[in-house]
N, C-alpha and C positions, 0 to 999 in steps of 0.2 A: 772624476778620476780616471787617466787611462794608465795599462796594467803594463808590464815590463816583464819579459819571458828570458833567457839567455840558452842560446841552443850550441852545441859545437860547430853546425854547421847550418845555413840558411839557401834553401832554394828558392829563387823569386820566380815564379812561371807555373804554370800548371798544364801548358802543354805535353804531348808525348815527351818531347828532349826531358823538359824539367820532372817529370814524375819518373823516368828512365836515370835522372839523377839523383833523386833521391831515394830511390828505391835500390841505385849502385852503392851510395854511400853507407845507406844503412846497412848493406849486405856486407862490408868488410869491418862492420865494428861500432859507425858513428853516429852519434845521434844529432839528428837533421829535424829542420821543423820546412813543412813545405807552403809558401806563400802564395795565395792568388785565387782568383775564382776556381766557384766548385768546374771539376774537369767535365765534368758530364752533358753540362749544359752545353759548350761548345761543341764538346764531341759529338752529339743527338743530331746536331745540325752540318756536321761535315761529312758531305758524301763525295772526296776525294777516293783515295787506297794511295800506298805507298809501297814502291817497290823494294821490298829490304834484303839485302845480300845474306849470304850466310853467316857471316861474323855478329851482325844484330840480331841477326834468328837466335844464332847460340847465346847471347845477349842477352834475350827474351825468357832465353830459355830458362836460363842460370836465375833469372830475379823472378821463375815462378807466373810469367804472365802468359806463353807459349800456350798452354792445352785451353783447348776452345777455340784456339784461333784460328787454328791449321782446317777445320770444318769450311771457315769463309772464305778462306785463302786459298790462291791458287799458287800451286809450283810453276819457276821459270827455269825451262829446261833449253831454250836457246833465245839467241837476240838476232834478230834479222834487219837488213840495215838495207833497202831500197832506194836508187837513186832516181829520183822523182824531179831532177832540177831542171831539166828540158836542154839541157847541155849539150855543146857540142861533142866532148868526149862523155859515154854515158858510161858511167862506173857500174861493174858488173852486182849481182844479189852479193851481198856476204852473210854468209850466217854463223854466228859464236853459239856452239855448243858445248854445253858445260861439260861434257863425257870430254871433253880435247883437254882439259886440265886436270880430270879425273875427280870432277865432281858429278854428283847425282844431279843436283841443280842448282843454278846459281842464286836464288832463293826463294822470294815469296813474295807473292801482289797480296795486300793485306788492307783490308778496308781500313779506313783512320779513326770511324766510328767504335767499331768494335775491338780497336784496340786501344783507344783512349779508355773506355770501359776497363779493358783487362786490367791496364795499367791501375787507374784509379780504386778498383778494385785492391789490387795487390798491394798498392799505399795504404788504403783505411787499415788491412785487419796485418801493417806490420809493428812490429811495439815499439821500434827503432826512430816511426816518425810520426810526427806531429804535424796537425794539417793546421795554417790558418787559413779560413775561406777571409775574403775579402774582394770589393771590388776593384781595388788596384794597391801600389805600395806607391806613395804620394812623396815621400822623402828617403834621402839615406844621405849618410853622416857617415865618414871611414875616421878613423881616432885609429891611433899608431899599434893597439892589441883588440881592438875589436869593431865591426860596423854594426852601426844603429839604422833601423830600418823603421820607419813611422806606416801603418795603415793607413785606409780612408775613413777608418772607425775610428781612429786615434790609438790603436793600441801599437804600442813600442818593444822591438823585439831586437833583438842583440847577437851576433855570432862573430866566432875568430874569422870564419871561413864564406863568404858567399858566393854561390855559383849563379849567376846571372842568366837565368833563361826564360828572361822578359823579351825579348823580339827587337824585332832590329830599331824599334825606340826608346832603346833601355837604358832606363832609368840609373841603374845600378852602374852599368857603362857608364854614365856623364858624369857619375857621383866621382869613379876611378880617375878619371880625366882619360879615359881612352877615345882617342879621335879614330873616324872612318874613313873612309873613301866607298863614294856611293855613284853609279853609273844607271841609267836608264836604256834602255831597248827601244826602239821606234816596234814594238811586238806588243803583241796581247797574246795570253792561250784561253782557250775554253775546253774546262775539265768536267767530263761527265761518263755516264756508264750507259751500255748501250747492249741488249740482245742481236742475236743473229743466227743466222741456219748453218751455217757450215762451221766446224768445230776449228779451234784456233791451236789445238794439241801442243799447247804451253809454251807455245811460242809469241816472246813479244818483237812487235814488228815497228820499226822507223822507218816513214818515209821522208824524207831529206828531198826539201823544197826549198826555191826560193826564199821564200816567206819565212821558213822555220821548218821544224820537222811536225809531221802529226805522228803520234806514238799512239798503238793500241796495246795493250796490256795485260794478258786474261784473267777471266776471274773463273772461279766455278761453273761449270757447265758449261752450254753456249751462250756467254756474256764475257764484255772484256772493258776495262776502263780505256779512256779515251783523254790522251793530251793534243788538241793543238793549237800550232801555234799559228798564227796569221799578223797580218799589220792591221794595227788597231781600230781601222774605220771595219776592216773586213771583218775582224774578228767580231767586231760588234753588231754587224747587220746578220752574220753567222745566227749569233748568240739571240737573238731578239725575232729567227723564222719562228715559226710554228712547226711542230714536230716532224710532218710531211713532210715541211719543206726541208727542211735540216737533213733528213733522210735518205732524200734525193741527191743530193749534195755530198754528203759524207760516203753513201754507195759510192758516188765517181769519185772522190777520191783515192778510196780503198782499192778500187780498181778489181772488186769482183771477189777480194783474199777473204770478205767472212763470209758471202752470200748476201743475201737480202739482210737490212737492218730492220729489228725487230722494235721492242718498247725501250724507252730511252729515258735515262733518270735525268734527275734536273739538272740544269746546265750555270757552271760557274765563270764567269769572267773576269781576269785579272791581267795587270801589267805586266810585264816585264821588267825585273831590276835586278841590278847586284849592286853588293854588298861586302867590303871586308874591312878587319879592325886591323888596326896598324900593331896592336899587341894583347893577345888571348888570354892574358895576365896580369894584375897590377892592383897593389896597395889592398890585398886581403881578395878582391876580387875576381872571380873566373868566368869568362865568356862558353856561355852554352848555346848549338843552335842559332838563331839568328839573330841573336844578341852578338856572336862572332862574323855570322859570315851568310850570306843569302845569295844565292844560285837559281841560275833559270831551270827550268825543269826538264833540264834534259839531261840523259844518261844515269839519272835514279840518283844522285847523289846528295841531294837535301837532306832527308832524314837520315841516312846513314851516317854520313858528317856528324851532327846531332850527339847521334847514339853513340860514335866513338869519341865525343866529345866527353858523354857520360862516364864511359867504360876507361878513358885514360885518367879522368879527372878520379877515379875509385883508385887507381893502382897510385897516383900521386900520392893521395890521404893515405892510402895502406902505408906509401915507405916513412912517410911522416912522421902515424904510429907505431911503427915498428920502433921507430927512434926516438921518439918520446920528441919530438920536434914540437917545431907548431906549424899547426895544420896550413895555416895560412899566410905565411912568412915567406923571406924572399925565395927561400930554397922551393919552395914548392911552386911558388907563382911563375920560377924562372921554367922549372923542369916541365911544365904542363904546358908554358908558350914554347920551348921546345919541340916536344912533342907532336904538337896539333899544328906547327905551323908549314912544314911542308905537306904534308898532306891535304891542309885547305887549300893554302895556295896555289898547289898542283890541281885539285880539281876545278877552282876558279879559272886557273887559265887553259885548262881543257877543254872546257865548257865553251867559255869566251869566244876561244878562238875557233871552232867547230863553228856556233854560232853565226859567226862572222863570216868565217866563207862561205855558210848559205847564202845569209844577205850581200856578199859583193858580188858586183857586176864585173869585174876586172877579169878579160878571160885566163889570163896567167894562174890566178889565185881558183878558177875552175878546174882547170886542166891539171894542175898541182892536187887538187882533193880528189879527181876523179882516179888518178894516177896512185895516188894515195891506198885506194880502193883496190883496185888493180892490184896491187904489190901485198896487201892484206890477204887477198884470196889466196894468192900465188904461193907466199913465203911462211910454213908453217908456225916453222920458231917464232917470228915475228909478230904473225896470229896471237898466238899463244903468251907471247908476253906482255901483249896489250891485253886481254881479256884477265891475266892477273892482276896486273898495275889497273885495270878499269874498277875491281872487287874490292882491292885494299887495299891500300899502302906499302912499300916494302917495309922489312925491317918487322920485331917482333911487333904482334898482337895484343893489348891490352889483354889481363888476362880474365877478367870477366866474357871476353870473348872466344875463350879456349872452352872446350868441353869440361865444365865442373866446375868452372871457374877455381878452382882450388887454393892456388897458387896466393890469390890475395887474401882470403880469407888464413891461410895458413901465414903470413905475412904479420897482418894483424894480431894472430894469437902468442905469436912470437913476439910481441913486443908489448904484452901486459905485463 
């Protein structure tokens, strides 16, 4: 006979964004169930890294998961843009430095595996989080005052609020009747890590090429992670090269930037696509991470957006708890949607526009992009404004992305 359990909040999905959401909700006093496959299983096989900006790092600190991650991560002190499009107007190299906006670093490049493990350990030891391990959630029914989810093993879970962190094919999003807009790019990305002989100086470098960007991001020591975007057929051929062949091509593409290429990590190949939801919350369901937005791996926006989703939801639930209101009610749905809409949509539009300018064969587009980089290098205030906007949206930060995260906790304490 199936068992039924009831919680205040249910988080469906055990990826980094889902785990961070469960921890954020528990941090402000909510009782949470986290539902999905055991996270370390997926994390152990994930060799990617995530460039996390300072707000995301502060969130991890407030959630008690940053200790131990710093040693396996690398600080990002600067971002270099190199025009490698071969256009008529070659844009100058542009270096964006954290110190230009009064920061020591932009953030840290964090390996997915250790990040997932650290989040999982924090989830396991938190007294307000109950983990329900399941192969998947198979069915979701939304009622007027609760959501009921049934797992593949037949367990029934009820909650007043569901955070859907169950990916781009979200079953929770479908149950809430939220539609999406999707599109594909004629591109694929190779993700890997590699060792090299020259120091990276804690600088991430983006080579802007006609087929898409090639980006190196520092790792500890003489190593970097790589995201290399190409046309699909070319990306497939590169991914299938033996290590010696791949080294030769990569060294050529990097133009000697990092010296000789040493040991290579496993290569992962994935097609580029994008998705945006027409609403970020509805009918007691809020969308987190790739259930709400899928964005190409350009500009390090993906997981940073998902972590801002988590911290923003904690703010909205804290607001409701402090006032004795329904945490899954219309006021929370509206507040979450409005707070996430401009951030998500502006990031998707900016990344899409940049990517399409690289792919365009029209001369005016190429000239305009080159002129823009010339302007950024010459006009300091414009450059600093772009840096700030790239790191986080304008307006107040979610409280858990502020040092200490005290305001969110105080809001809940005041509502008890």
